C-alpha positions in Angstrom: -2.7 -14.4 -17.1 -0.1 -17.0 -16.3 3.0 -15.0 -17.3 1.7 -11.5 -16.9 0.2 -9.1 -19.4 2.0 -9.0 -22.7 3.0 -5.3 -22.2 4.6 -6.0 -18.8 8.4 -6.0 -18.4 10.2 -9.4 -18.8 11.3 -9.4 -15.1 7.7 -8.9 -14.1 6.6 -11.8 -16.3 9.3 -13.9 -14.8 8.1 -13.1 -11.3 4.5 -14.0 -12.3 5.7 -17.3 -13.8 7.4 -18.3 -10.5 5.0 -16.9 -7.9 1.5 -17.3 -9.4 1.5 -21.1 -9.5 2.6 -21.1 -5.8 -0.3 -18.7 -4.9 -2.7 -20.8 -6.9 -1.8 -24.0 -5.2 -1.3 -22.7 -1.6 -4.3 -20.4 -1.3 -8.0 -20.0 -2.3 -9.4 -16.8 -3.7 -12.5 -14.8 -3.3 -12.2 -11.7 -5.4 -14.9 -9.0 -6.1 -15.1 -5.5 -7.5 -12.8 -5.9 -10.5 -15.2 -3.8 -12.5 -14.1 -0.8 -10.5 -10.5 -1.0 -11.8 -9.8 1.6 -14.5 -8.8 0.1 -17.8 -8.1 3.3 -19.8 -6.0 5.4 -17.5 -3.5 5.4 -14.7 -4.7 5.1 -11.2 -3.6 4.5 -7.6 -4.7 1.3 -5.9 -4.6 1.7 -2.1 -4.9 -1.3 0.2 -4.9 -2.1 3.9 -1.7 -3.8 5.3 -2.2 -6.9 7.5 0.7 -9.1 6.5 4.0 -9.1 4.6 2.2 -11.4 2.1 -0.2 -8.6 1.1 1.7 -7.3 -2.0 1.7 -10.8 -3.5 -2.0 -11.2 -3.0 -2.8 -7.7 -4.4 -0.5 -8.2 -7.3 -2.1 -11.6 -8.0 -5.6 -9.9 -8.1 -4.4 -7.1 -10.3 -2.4 -9.2 -12.6 -5.2 -11.6 -13.3 -7.2 -8.6 -14.4 -4.5 -7.7 -16.9 -3.2 -4.8 -14.8 0.5 -4.5 -13.9 1.0 -3.0 -10.5 3.9 -0.7 -9.7 4.4 -0.8 -6.0 6.3 1.7 -3.8 8.6 -0.2 -1.5 11.4 0.6 0.9 14.8 0.7 -0.7 16.2 -1.9 1.7 14.2 -4.6 -0.2 15.7 -3.5 -3.5 19.2 -4.0 -2.0 18.6 -7.8 -1.5 20.6 -9.7 -4.1 18.6 -11.0 -7.0 15.3 -9.8 -5.5 16.3 -6.2 -6.0 17.3 -6.9 -9.6 13.9 -8.5 -10.3 12.0 -5.6 -8.6 13.9 -3.0 -10.6 13.5 -5.0 -13.8 9.8 -5.2 -13.1 9.6 -1.3 -12.8 8.8 -1.3 -9.1 9.5 2.0 -7.3 12.1 2.2 -4.4 11.4 4.6 -1.6 14.5 6.3 0.0 13.3 7.4 3.4 14.9 10.3 5.2 17.4 11.0 2.4 17.9 13.6 -0.3 16.4 11.0 -2.7 13.1 10.8 -0.9 11.2 12.8 -3.5 12.3 10.5 -6.3 9.6 8.0 -5.4 6.9 10.7 -5.6 8.1 11.8 -9.0 8.4 8.2 -10.3 4.9 7.4 -9.0 3.4 10.6 -10.7 5.2 9.7 -13.9 3.9 6.1 -13.8 0.3 7.3 -13.3 0.6 9.9 -16.1 1.9 7.1 -18.3 -1.3 5.1 -17.7 0.0 2.7 -15.1 -1.3 1.4 -11.8 0.6 2.5 -8.7 0.0 0.3 -5.6 0.3 2.0 -2.2 -0.3 0.9 1.4 -1.2 4.2 2.8 -0.7 3.1 6.4 3.0 2.8 5.5 3.6 -0.4 7.4 1.7 -3.4 8.7 -1.1 -2.2 10.9 -0.5 -1.9 14.6 -4.2 -1.7 15.4 -4.9 -4.7 17.7 -7.7 -6.1 15.5 -6.0 -5.3 12.2 -8.2 -2.4 11.2 -6.6 0.3 9.1 -4.6 2.9 11.1 -3.9 6.5 10.5 -3.0 7.1 6.8 0.0 8.8 5.4 -0.3 11.4 2.6 1.5 9.8 -0.4 -1.6 8.4 -2.2 -3.4 11.7 -1.7 -0.4 13.7 -3.0 -0.2 11.6 -6.2 -4.0 11.8 -6.8 -4.1 15.6 -6.3 -1.1 16.1 -8.6 -2.4 13.9 -11.4 -6.2 13.9 -11.0 -6.2 10.1 -11.2 -8.7 7.8 -9.6 -7.9 6.3 -6.2 -9.3 2.8 -5.9 -9.7 1.3 -2.4 -8.8 -2.4 -2.5 -9.5 -4.2 0.8 -7.7 -7.5 1.6 -8.4 -10.1 4.3 -7.0 -13.5 4.8 -3.3 -13.1 4.2 -2.8 -12.7 8.0 -3.9 -16.3 8.3 -1.0 -17.5 6.1 1.6 -15.1 7.6 0.7 -13.1 10.7 1.9 -9.6 11.2 5.7 -9.7 11.6 5.7 -13.5 11.8 8.3 -15.6 10.0 6.3 -18.9 10.3 3.8 -19.3 7.4 0.7 -21.5 7.8 -0.4 -22.9 4.5 -2.5 -25.9 5.5 -5.4 -26.0 5.4 -5.5 -23.6 2.5 -6.7 -20.1 3.5 -9.0 -17.9 1.4 -7.5 -14.6 0.2 -10.4 -12.1 0.0 -9.9 -9.0 -2.1 -12.5 -6.5 -3.0 -12.1 -3.3 -5.0 -14.4 -0.4 -4.5 -15.6 2.7 -6.3 -13.1 5.6 -6.7 -12.7 7.8 -3.7 -14.4 11.2 -4.3 -11.7 13.9 -4.3 -13.2 16.1 -7.0 -13.8 19.1 -4.7 -10.2 19.0 -3.6 -8.7 19.0 -7.1 -7.2 22.3 -8.1 -6.9 23.6 -4.6 -3.5 24.6 -3.1 -2.1 21.4 -1.6 -2.0 22.5 2.0 -1.7 20.3 5.1 -5.5 20.6 5.6 -6.3 19.5 2.0 -3.9 16.5 2.3 -5.4 15.5 5.7 -8.9 15.6 4.3 -8.0 13.7 1.1 -6.1 11.1 3.2 -8.9 10.6 5.6 -11.4 10.1 2.8 -9.1 7.4 1.3 -8.7 5.7 4.7 -12.5 5.9 5.3 -13.3 4.3 1.9 -10.7 1.6 2.5 -12.1 0.9 6.0 -15.7 0.6 4.6 -14.5 -1.8 2.0 -12.8 -3.9 4.6 -15.9 -3.9 6.9 -17.9 -5.6 4.1 -15.2 -8.3 3.7 -15.0 -9.0 7.4 -18.7 -8.6 8.1 -17.8 -6.4 11.1 -17.9 -2.7 12.0 -14.6 -1.0 12.5 -14.0 0.9 15.8 -14.6 4.6 15.8 -11.6 6.9 15.4 -8.3 6.2 13.6 -5.6 4.3 15.5 -2.3 6.2 15.7 0.6 4.2 17.1 2.2 7.5 18.4 -0.8 7.9 20.7 -0.1 4.5 22.2 3.6 4.9 22.6 4.5 2.4 19.8 7.1 2.9 17.1 5.6 3.8 13.7 8.1 1.8 11.5 9.7 -1.6 11.8 8.7 -4.3 14.3 6.3 -2.7 16.8 7.9 -1.9 20.2 7.4 0.6 22.9 9.0 4.0 22.3 12.0 4.5 24.5 12.3 7.6 26.8 15.1 9.0 24.5 12.8 8.6 21.5 10.0 10.4 23.2 12.2 13.4 23.9 13.4 13.5 20.3 11.0 15.6 18.1 12.1 13.8 15.0 11.1 10.4 16.4 7.6 11.7 17.3 7.1 12.6 13.6 6.6 10.1 10.9 9.7 9.4 8.9 9.9 11.7 5.8 8.6 10.2 2.6 8.8 13.1 0.2 11.6 15.7 0.4 9.2 18.6 1.0 6.9 16.8 3.5 5.7 18.5 6.6 6.6 16.2 9.6 3.0 15.6 10.3 2.0 14.8 6.8 4.4 12.2 5.5 4.3 8.6 4.3 6.5 5.6 5.1 6.1 2.5 2.9 6.8 -1.0 4.1 
């Protein structure tokens, strides 16, 4: 698919025409599990976040399988001249954090899934702070969409992008060419949670199942075993958004700073999602 699937928006096909040749020439690819991607219904593709290059790699994988991804991304990126116009024209979904428009992203994502589209989400909400780049504590957005629509959640593990562009680095390394490993797994089993009231407990259980499935998928790619427990930057005194840094004393004393930034307008402070 050199210009994107025929049913994709013109802006999306333009982006594929520009970016795909670069990715083909600058990286190698090792992709598996495409048979797990639904072809006849909308779904959520969740992936681990190890580099700001991740969305390009995941989009490349999905595009070449004839699937147009609709990513949730922070609205600041949509405000960049030209880039924002392309993203909007490609039907990507802006996330307005901590505003009255926060719930718009949720409604747009649900509508996209119900329309048979693929919504891409990084459930960690930002590039992982885990020292060895394992998935951190997940946020609830993917679980909310899945429980609202009954759609499949497909864990798609990525590894290799961090070799090209390290976490929060601005200096890419393209030579020698690095291999982008992507592996899609079987849908996360959430059947017993469907139809239940969407309580904090149900969201926490669904989210942990999603993160566990994603971690298992990544273990196979890396040939390693992830550490026990789920890394939470708040437990380590690290900020949960933006470039990682130590939390200041004033931030520690502010209850709002200890909670994750709100993703959906009706989120409980302990069950929210922040996309990077």
